[in-house]
C-alpha positions in Angstrom: -10.9 16.4 41.8 -12.3 14.2 44.6 -14.8 11.5 43.8 -18.4 12.2 44.7 -18.3 9.4 47.3 -16.1 11.6 49.5 -19.0 13.9 49.9 -21.4 11.1 51.0 -20.6 10.6 54.6 -21.8 13.9 56.1 -25.6 13.6 56.3 -28.3 10.9 56.2 -31.9 11.7 55.2 -34.6 9.5 56.5 -37.9 10.0 54.6 -41.1 9.1 56.4 -44.2 9.8 54.4 -47.9 9.1 54.8 -47.6 6.7 57.8 -50.5 8.5 59.3 -53.0 10.9 57.8 -54.3 13.2 60.4 -51.9 15.9 61.7 -52.2 16.0 65.5 -52.7 19.3 67.1 -49.6 18.9 69.2 -46.5 17.1 68.0 -44.6 15.1 70.5 -41.0 15.4 69.3 -38.0 14.7 71.4 -35.7 17.7 70.7 -32.3 17.0 72.2 -29.6 19.7 72.2 -27.6 19.4 69.0 -24.2 17.8 69.1 -21.1 19.5 70.4 -18.6 20.6 67.7 -14.8 20.8 67.6 -12.3 22.5 65.3 -10.2 20.6 62.8 -9.3 20.4 59.2 -11.7 18.7 56.8 -9.5 17.2 54.1 -11.2 16.5 50.8 -14.4 18.5 51.8 -12.4 21.6 50.9 -11.0 20.5 47.6 -13.4 22.5 45.5 -11.8 25.7 46.9 -8.4 24.5 48.0 -7.8 22.9 44.6 -7.8 26.3 42.9 -4.8 28.7 42.7 -5.1 31.4 45.3 -5.1 34.1 42.7 -7.8 32.5 40.4 -10.7 34.9 39.9 -13.9 34.2 41.9 -17.2 34.0 40.0 -18.6 37.4 39.1 -22.2 36.3 38.5 -22.9 36.2 42.3 -21.9 39.8 42.9 -18.8 41.8 43.6 -16.5 40.2 46.1 -14.7 42.1 48.8 -11.0 42.9 48.5 -10.0 40.2 51.0 -11.9 37.4 49.2 -9.7 34.9 47.3 -9.6 31.2 46.8 -6.8 31.1 49.2 -8.9 32.8 51.9 -11.9 30.5 51.1 -9.6 27.5 51.5 -8.4 28.8 54.8 -12.0 29.3 55.9 -13.0 25.8 54.9 -10.0 24.2 56.8 -10.9 26.2 59.9 -14.5 25.2 60.0 -15.9 23.4 63.0 -17.4 19.9 62.6 -20.0 18.0 64.5 -18.7 15.3 67.0 -22.0 13.4 67.2 -25.1 12.9 65.1 -27.8 15.5 65.0 -31.5 14.8 64.1 -33.1 17.6 62.1 -36.5 17.8 60.2 -37.5 19.4 56.9 -40.7 19.7 55.0 -40.8 19.4 51.2 -43.1 18.7 48.3 -44.4 15.1 48.0 -42.5 14.7 44.7 -39.2 15.7 46.2 -39.9 13.6 49.3 -40.5 10.4 47.4 -37.6 11.0 44.9 -35.2 11.4 47.8 -36.5 8.3 49.5 -36.1 6.2 46.4 -32.8 7.6 45.2 -31.2 7.7 48.6 -29.8 11.2 47.9 -30.3 14.8 47.1 -29.4 14.9 43.4 -27.6 17.9 42.0 -30.6 18.9 39.8 -32.9 19.0 42.8 -30.4 21.1 44.8 -29.9 23.4 41.9 -33.7 24.1 41.9 -33.8 24.5 45.7 -30.9 26.9 45.7 -32.5 29.0 43.1 -35.2 30.1 45.5 -35.2 32.6 48.3 -34.8 32.4 52.0 -33.1 33.9 55.0 -29.8 32.5 53.7 -30.8 31.9 50.1 -32.5 28.9 48.6 -31.5 25.4 49.9 -32.6 22.6 52.1 -33.8 24.2 55.4 -33.9 22.0 58.5 -34.8 22.4 62.1 -34.6 20.5 65.4 -38.3 21.1 65.9 -40.4 19.0 63.5 -43.2 21.6 63.5 -41.1 24.7 62.7 -40.8 24.6 58.9 -44.2 23.2 58.0 -45.0 26.2 55.9 -42.2 25.1 53.5 -43.8 21.9 52.4 -46.3 19.1 53.0 -44.1 16.0 53.4 -41.9 15.4 56.5 -38.2 14.5 56.0 -36.1 13.3 59.0 -32.5 14.1 58.5 -29.6 12.6 60.5 -26.5 14.8 60.4 -23.5 12.6 60.6 -20.6 13.3 63.0 -17.9 15.2 61.2 -20.2 17.5 59.1 -18.7 20.9 58.4 -20.4 23.8 60.2 -20.4 27.3 58.7 -19.4 30.2 61.0 -20.6 33.6 59.9 -18.3 35.6 62.1 -15.3 33.6 61.0 -16.2 33.9 57.3 -16.6 37.7 57.6 -13.2 38.0 59.4 -11.4 36.0 56.6 -13.1 37.1 53.4 -15.2 40.1 54.4 -19.0 40.4 54.2 -20.6 38.1 51.6 -23.9 38.6 49.8 -26.5 35.9 50.0 -25.8 34.6 46.5 -22.1 34.4 47.4 -22.9 32.3 50.5 -25.1 30.0 48.4 -22.3 29.6 45.8 -19.8 28.8 48.6 -22.3 26.3 50.1 -22.5 24.6 46.7 -18.7 24.2 46.7 -18.3 23.1 50.3 -20.7 20.5 51.9 -21.4 22.4 55.2 -24.5 23.2 57.2 -25.2 26.7 58.3 -27.0 27.6 61.6 -29.1 30.6 60.3 -30.8 31.5 63.6 -32.3 29.7 66.6 -32.4 26.0 65.7 -32.8 26.4 61.9 -30.1 25.1 59.5 -29.6 25.3 55.8 -27.4 23.4 53.3 -26.8 24.3 49.7 -24.8 21.2 48.7 -26.3 18.0 47.2 -23.4 16.0 48.6 -24.5 16.2 52.2 -27.4 14.0 51.3 -25.6 11.3 49.4 -26.3 8.7 52.0 -30.1 8.6 52.4 -32.0 5.7 53.8 -35.7 5.0 54.2 -36.5 3.1 57.4 -39.7 1.1 58.0 -39.9 2.0 61.7 -40.9 5.3 63.0 -38.4 7.2 65.1 -39.4 7.4 68.7 -42.1 10.0 69.5 -42.1 11.3 65.9 -45.0 10.8 63.6 -44.7 11.3 59.8 -47.4 12.9 57.7 -48.5 14.4 54.5 -50.5 17.4 55.5 -53.6 16.9 53.4 -55.1 20.2 54.4 -52.0 22.0 53.0 -51.5 19.9 50.0 -53.5 22.3 47.8 -51.1 25.1 48.6 -48.2 23.2 47.0 -49.7 20.7 44.6 -53.1 22.1 43.9 -54.9 18.8 44.7 -54.1 15.2 45.1 -55.4 14.6 41.6 -53.0 17.2 40.2 -50.2 15.7 42.2 -50.7 12.2 40.9 -51.8 12.9 37.3 -49.5 15.9 36.6 -46.8 16.5 39.1 -45.9 12.8 39.1 -45.9 12.6 35.3 -43.6 10.5 33.1 -40.8 13.0 33.5 -40.9 12.6 37.3 -41.3 8.8 37.1 -38.2 8.6 34.8 -36.1 9.7 37.8 -37.2 6.7 39.9 -34.2 4.4 39.9 -33.4 1.0 41.4 -35.7 -1.7 42.7 -37.6 0.5 45.1 -38.1 3.1 42.3 -39.5 0.4 40.1 -42.0 -0.7 42.8 -43.0 2.9 43.3 -43.4 3.5 39.6 -45.5 0.4 39.1 -47.5 1.4 42.2 -48.4 4.8 40.7 -49.4 3.1 37.5 -51.8 0.8 39.4 -53.1 3.7 41.5 -54.0 5.8 38.5 -55.7 2.9 36.7 -57.6 2.0 39.8 -58.8 5.6 40.3 -59.9 5.7 36.7 -61.9 2.5 37.4 -63.6 4.3 40.2 -64.9 6.8 37.6 -65.6 4.2 34.9 -68.0 2.4 37.2 -70.6 4.1 39.4 -70.1 3.7 43.2 -72.1 0.5 44.0 -70.8 -1.3 40.8 -67.3 -0.3 41.7 -67.6 -1.6 45.2 -69.3 -4.8 44.0 -66.5 -5.4 41.5 -63.8 -4.8 44.1 -65.5 -7.2 46.5 -66.2 -10.1 44.2 -63.0 -9.7 42.1 -60.5 -7.9 44.4 -57.6 -9.3 42.3 -59.0 -7.9 39.1 -62.1 -5.7 39.4 -61.5 -4.4 35.9 -62.9 -7.6 34.4 -66.4 -7.2 35.8 -67.9 -4.8 33.3 -67.0 -3.9 29.7 -63.2 -4.3 30.2 -62.5 -3.9 26.5 -63.4 -0.2 26.7 -61.7 0.6 29.9 -58.3 1.2 28.4 -59.7 3.9 26.1 -61.4 5.6 29.0 -58.3 5.5 31.2 -56.1 6.9 28.4 -58.6 9.8 28.0 -58.4 10.5 31.7 -54.6 10.6 31.6 -54.6 12.9 28.6 -57.1 15.4 29.9 -55.8 15.3 33.4 -52.3 16.2 32.3 -53.3 18.8 29.7 -55.7 20.6 32.0 -53.5 20.6 35.0 -50.4 21.5 32.9 -52.1 24.5 31.3 -55.5 25.5 32.7 -58.0 26.7 30.1 -56.1 24.9 27.4 -58.7 22.2 26.6 -61.3 24.8 25.8 -64.3 23.6 27.9 -63.9 26.0 30.8 -61.7 28.6 32.2 -61.3 30.0 35.8 -64.4 28.0 37.0 -66.7 29.2 34.2 -68.1 27.3 31.2 -66.7 28.5 27.9 -63.7 28.6 25.7 -60.9 31.1 26.1 -61.4 33.8 23.4 -64.6 32.2 22.0 -68.0 33.9 21.9 -71.0 32.0 23.2 -72.0 31.1 19.7 -68.5 30.1 18.6 -68.0 28.0 21.7 -71.4 26.2 21.6 -70.8 25.3 17.9 -67.3 24.0 18.7 -68.6 21.9 21.6 -71.3 20.4 19.3 -69.3 20.0 16.1 -65.7 19.2 17.4 -65.3 18.6 21.1 -68.1 16.2 21.9 -67.7 14.0 18.8 -63.9 13.8 19.5 -64.5 12.9 23.1 -67.0 10.2 22.1 -64.4 8.8 19.7 -61.8 8.6 22.4 -64.1 6.8 24.8 -65.7 4.5 22.2 -62.6 3.8 20.2 -64.3 4.3 16.8 -65.5 7.1 14.6 -68.6 8.8 15.9 -71.8 7.8 14.0 -73.2 11.3 14.1 -76.0 12.5 16.4 -78.8 10.0 16.7 -81.8 9.9 14.4 -83.9 7.4 16.3 -85.9 7.3 19.5 -84.6 6.1 22.9 -86.8 4.9 25.6 -85.8 4.6 29.3 -87.5 1.7 31.0 -86.9 -1.5 33.0 -88.0 -5.0 33.9 -91.2 -4.1 35.8 -94.7 -4.4 34.3 -95.2 -2.5 31.1 -91.4 -2.4 30.8 -91.2 0.3 33.5 -88.7 0.7 36.4 -89.3 1.2 40.1 -89.0 4.7 41.4 -90.5 7.0 44.0 -93.2 9.7 43.5 -90.7 12.4 44.2 -88.1 10.9 41.8 -90.8 10.8 39.1 -91.7 14.4 39.8 -88.0 15.4 39.5 -87.8 13.5 36.2 -90.9 15.3 34.9 -89.3 18.6 35.8 -86.5 17.8 33.4 -87.4 19.7 30.2 -85.7 17.2 28.0 -87.6 14.1 29.2 -91.1 13.0 28.3 -92.0 11.1 31.5 -94.8 8.6 32.1 -95.2 7.6 35.7 -98.0 6.2 37.9 -98.4 4.7 41.3 -97.3 1.1 41.6 -100.6 -0.6 42.4 -98.8 -3.6 43.8 -97.7 -1.5 46.8 -99.7 0.1 49.7 -97.1 2.9 49.8 -98.3 6.0 48.0 -94.6 6.9 47.3 -94.1 3.8 45.2 -94.2 4.5 41.5 -93.5 2.9 38.2 -92.1 5.0 35.3 -90.7 5.1 31.8 -89.6 8.0 29.7 -88.4 9.1 26.3 -85.4 11.2 25.5 -86.0 14.0 23.0 -86.8 13.2 19.4 -89.3 14.4 16.7 -92.2 12.8 18.6 -91.2 13.7 22.1 -90.4 17.4 22.5 -93.5 19.2 23.8 -91.8 20.8 26.8 -88.8 21.8 24.7 -91.0 23.7 22.4 -92.9 25.4 25.2 -89.7 26.5 26.8 -88.1 27.8 23.6 -85.3 25.2 23.3 -86.0 24.7 19.5 -85.7 27.2 16.7 -88.9 28.5 15.1 -87.9 26.9 11.8 -87.4 23.4 13.4 -90.6 23.7 15.4 -92.6 24.4 12.3 -91.2 21.2 10.6 -91.7 19.1 13.7 -95.3 20.3 14.0 -96.3 19.2 10.6 -97.5 16.0 12.3 -98.8 15.3 15.8 -97.0 13.2 18.3 -99.2 10.1 17.7 -98.6 10.5 13.9 -94.8 10.6 14.4 -95.1 7.6 16.8 -96.7 5.5 14.2 -93.3 5.5 12.4 -91.6 4.0 15.5 -90.7 0.3 15.6 -88.5 -1.9 17.8 -85.3 -3.3 16.4 -84.7 -5.5 19.5 -85.6 -5.5 23.2 -83.9 -2.1 23.8 -83.3 -0.4 20.5 -85.9 1.6 18.6 -86.0 3.2 15.2 -88.1 5.4 12.9 -89.3 3.9 9.6 -90.0 7.4 8.2 -86.8 9.0 6.8 -88.3 12.5 7.6 -88.7 11.4 11.3 -85.1 10.3 11.3 -83.8 13.5 9.7 -85.9 15.8 12.0 -84.8 13.8 15.1 -81.2 14.4 14.2 -82.0 18.1 13.7 -83.6 18.2 17.2 -80.5 16.6 18.8 -78.1 18.9 16.9 -79.9 22.0 18.0 -80.1 20.9 21.6 -76.4 20.1 21.7 -75.7 23.7 20.6 -78.3 25.2 22.8 -77.0 23.6 26.1 -73.5 25.0 26.0 -74.9 28.4 24.9 -77.0 28.3 28.1 -74.0 27.3 30.2 -71.6 29.9 28.8 -69.9 32.0 31.5 -71.8 30.1 34.3 -70.0 28.3 37.2 -68.6 24.8 36.5 -68.5 23.7 40.2 -70.4 20.4 40.3 -72.5 21.5 43.3 -73.9 24.5 41.5 -77.0 24.5 39.3 -75.0 25.2 36.1 -72.3 22.7 37.1 -75.0 20.0 37.5 -76.8 21.1 34.3 -73.8 20.5 32.1 -73.5 16.7 32.4 -77.2 16.1 33.4 -78.5 18.2 30.5 -76.3 16.4 28.0 -77.2 12.9 29.2 -80.9 14.0 29.1 -80.5 14.9 25.5 -78.8 11.5 24.9 -77.0 12.5 21.7 -75.9 9.1 20.6 -77.1 5.5 20.7 -74.3 4.3 23.1 -71.7 5.7 25.4 -73.9 8.5 26.5 -73.4 8.2 30.2 -69.6 7.9 30.0 -69.2 10.7 27.5 -71.5 13.2 29.3 -70.1 12.6 32.8 -66.6 12.8 31.2 -67.5 16.2 29.8 -68.4 17.4 33.3 -65.0 16.1 34.6 -63.1 17.9 31.8 -64.9 21.1 32.7 -63.5 20.8 36.3 -60.1 19.7 35.1 -59.8 22.6 32.6 -60.4 25.0 35.6 -57.9 23.1 37.8 -60.7 21.9 40.1 -61.6 18.6 41.6 -64.1 16.7 39.5 -67.3 15.1 40.7 -67.6 11.4 41.6 -71.2 10.4 41.4 -71.9 7.4 43.7 -75.0 6.4 41.7 -74.9 7.8 38.2 -78.5 6.7 37.5 -79.7 9.4 39.9 -78.7 12.2 37.5 -82.2 12.4 35.9 -84.3 11.3 38.9 -83.2 13.9 41.5 -83.9 17.6 41.5 -80.7 19.4 40.5 -80.1 21.0 44.0 -80.3 17.7 45.8 -78.2 16.0 43.1 -75.6 18.7 43.5 -75.5 17.9 47.3 -75.3 14.2 46.5 -72.3 14.8 44.2 -70.6 16.9 46.8 -71.1 14.4 49.6 -69.9 11.5 47.3 -66.9 13.5 46.0 -65.7 14.2 49.6 -65.9 10.5 50.4 -64.1 9.5 47.2 -61.4 12.1 48.1 -60.9 10.6 51.5 -60.6 7.1 50.0 -58.0 8.3 47.5 -56.0 10.0 50.2 -56.0 6.8 52.3 -55.1 4.7 49.3 -52.3 7.0 48.3 -51.0 6.9 51.9 -51.3 3.1 52.1 -49.4 2.7 48.9 -46.5 4.9 50.0 -46.4 3.3 53.5 -46.3 -0.2 51.9 -43.6 0.7 49.3 -41.3 2.3 51.9 -41.9 -0.3 54.7 -42.4 -3.6 53.0 -39.4 -3.5 50.6 -39.1 -4.2 46.9 -41.4 -7.2 47.0 -44.4 -5.0 48.1 -47.8 -6.4 47.0 -50.2 -3.8 48.3 -52.7 -3.9 45.4 -55.7 -5.3 47.3 -55.1 -3.5 50.6 -57.8 -1.0 49.8 -60.3 -3.5 51.2 -58.8 -2.9 54.6 -59.5 0.8 54.5 -62.6 2.0 56.3 -62.9 4.8 53.8 -63.5 2.3 51.0 -66.6 1.1 52.8 -67.6 4.7 53.7 -68.2 5.5 50.0 -71.7 4.3 50.4 -72.4 6.9 53.0 -73.0 9.5 50.3 -76.6 8.1 50.4 -77.0 10.0 53.7 -78.6 12.6 51.5 -81.7 10.5 51.6 -81.7 10.0 55.4 -83.1 12.2 58.1 -86.7 12.7 59.1 -86.8 9.5 61.1 -84.7 7.5 58.6 -81.2 6.0 59.4 -79.2 3.7 57.2 -77.2 0.7 58.3 -74.2 0.5 56.0 -71.9 -2.6 55.5 -68.6 -2.0 57.3 -66.7 -4.9 55.9 -66.9 -7.6 53.2 -69.1 -9.8 55.4 -71.7 -7.0 55.6 -72.1 -7.0 51.9 -74.8 -9.6 51.5 -75.7 -11.4 48.3 -79.0 -9.6 48.4 -77.3 -6.2 48.2 -74.8 -7.3 45.6 -77.7 -8.7 43.4 -79.7 -5.5 43.8 -76.6 -3.6 42.5 -76.3 -5.9 39.4 -80.1 -5.4 38.8 -79.7 -1.6 39.4 -82.8 -1.6 41.6 -81.9 1.4 43.7 -85.3 1.7 45.4 -85.0 -1.7 46.9 -81.3 -1.2 47.5 -81.9 1.9 49.6 -84.9 0.2 51.3 -82.6 -2.6 52.4 -80.1 -0.1 53.9 -83.0 1.6 55.7 -84.1 -1.6 57.3 -87.4 -1.5 55.4 -88.2 2.1 56.5 -89.6 3.7 53.3 -89.9 7.2 54.7 -86.7 8.1 52.9 -88.8 8.3 49.7 -90.6 11.3 51.2 -87.3 13.1 52.0 -87.1 14.4 48.4 -88.9 17.4 47.0 -90.4 17.6 43.5 -93.5 18.5 41.5 -96.8 16.8 40.9 -96.8 14.2 38.1 -99.9 13.4 36.2 -100.6 9.6 36.0 -99.5 8.2 32.6 -101.5 6.2 30.1 -100.3 2.7 29.1 -97.5 3.0 26.6 -99.2 2.1 23.3 -95.9 1.6 21.6 -95.4 -1.6 23.6 -98.3 -3.3 21.8 -97.2 -6.5 19.9 -98.0 -5.0 16.4 -95.3 -2.3 16.9 -92.5 -4.9 17.3 -90.5 -5.7 14.2 
């Protein structure tokens, strides 16, 4: 039999991917008339049929052949085929995964062609190509430019019918897999069924004249579901193992970097992520808690693959609704409390969960009375949160009536009045909690250090744990069968409710936001990317949902641009590509901050930094201090009207926190 190299010279594929992101309304493609053809024998291209005895039986699994059909006739057909005299340029659209594999491997491998020929089409499955680059866009999202070499065999339907009779589509596909020909199926559309026609494939760094290359982002969902699903599932280890050679290694390493970088964008909140990238562009992972990032990243990879591989398999949501497949509300809520959340905490923290907390947690800051700066409307939104016991008052240092100082307690045995009023605690637990008043329970509180608190009374510890355990069952019970979409009330309530319960002493923010992400992943949806995670408890849920949606759209655009930049760099800069810090050149990186537009309007506009120089030390320091009021003030040029652009409820002024008196400190 002939060596595979003899099949290599008939067609060159040039893969151009992601060199521009927007698909223009009109393509400017130079469509020249295809090359003239001439008759002539094709030598070794016919060996698969001519090497058989004329009387050998033809395969029966593709249908019954006509009486005229024999290997001898197929050999005669092959030797009589026309061939192209000059090159032809054709275009095809494929999946992103196929597009990149072809570009790296320089060929259409037999496995890929077997999959393609198993599909359907006018002339059976195969690689469909056209002279017009816009003609076959419905078949894929990634453009492939194919140069048909002179001397390529050209199938002739009339000649085939005259020699072997009418063939079925499966018989034509089988013949195409034996003979490396292209078939003009109608108009200017061609198909090939033979992997050998693509054995010489090159990726060029320069665009062909008047032709732009794209991934169609608006159609990506039709083929890959989402960019996240493409990267975390479709391009899994099985796909990466097919990447061979130096360029394949670069692409494989680039995907590893990309996934880690995207995980980092979820590990940090938005301003901290941007700050880390700006002050340590070579290694932003080192800025905050790098020792736990690997655990977080591995959890992202695990749940991304599992959820996208088999939706509803994680057990957190199904078809866009909270709840486990086949579980009743009571069964599911107890599974979330007793199994899923402790397991998730362990994956993120890297140690056995300590159990739900039995001590108080106070939210405060560095302002007077250990409060934090907030706005009147944010304080009202916090007070509306049934889980929080909020103390807020006007900041007397300011002339602005919107400036407030606040602190709050997460639920425990001493701080649960609203929960009792709203029916969040069982009657039995309420009876035990109410054996003492709030001040009496608070007498048992003491400070372990600047931030950590405890109860001296063992009964206060035990009842606090009981409160947390009941709340962590109650929340999923309330969510059951409600939408998981992060811009809906129930979608927001999932992670915001859990972080407001604050089930543990540490890793609450990461675990609760992760639980919201898993709910989206399990339903094959895009997960939320909060730009400022601290806003989860200081904004009313409707506004916070809009804030999440705005931020997630901007993160999505940045991820698309970064993915595009990576592919462009790998395929145009060669095997020594070093694209890792090129994200700083992308406008969409700096646009992440524009999710704060939710605070604008009503006479307020923000001036956002558009490059590294625009990020002043003042802004970077406010991020590290997490002073979001002054941070937004600075962006608004000192205009504080943005504080009025939030809606909330009236908040009663608080008393001084008596627990901060010196005698209460250990």
